[in-house]
C-alpha positions in Angstrom: 5.8 -37.2 -34.4 2.6 -39.2 -34.2 4.3 -42.0 -36.2 7.1 -42.1 -33.7 4.7 -42.3 -30.8 2.8 -45.1 -32.5 6.0 -47.0 -33.0 6.9 -46.7 -29.4 3.5 -47.8 -28.3 3.6 -50.9 -30.5 7.1 -51.8 -29.2 6.0 -51.6 -25.6 2.8 -53.5 -26.4 4.9 -56.3 -28.0 7.2 -56.4 -25.0 4.2 -56.7 -22.6 2.8 -59.6 -24.7 6.1 -61.4 -24.7 6.4 -60.9 -20.9 2.9 -62.3 -20.4 3.4 -65.3 -22.6 6.7 -66.1 -20.8 4.9 -65.8 -17.4 2.1 -68.0 -18.7 4.6 -70.7 -19.8 6.2 -70.7 -16.4 2.8 -70.9 -14.8 1.8 -73.9 -17.0 5.1 -75.7 -16.2 4.5 -75.2 -12.5 0.9 -76.5 -12.7 2.0 -79.5 -14.7 4.8 -80.5 -12.3 2.4 -79.9 -9.4 -0.2 -82.1 -11.0 2.3 -84.9 -11.6 3.4 -84.8 -8.0 -0.2 -84.9 -6.8 -1.0 -87.9 -8.9 1.9 -89.9 -7.5 0.6 -89.5 -3.9 
């Protein structure tokens, strides 16, 4: 039973990390495009 719970915890942890890394990528892309627009002005 403990093994099963650990497995579930690890899975949710991985999912959280994946979600965070995707959001960070989006944030970086947004910052880059914003910076490029600013430098044009």
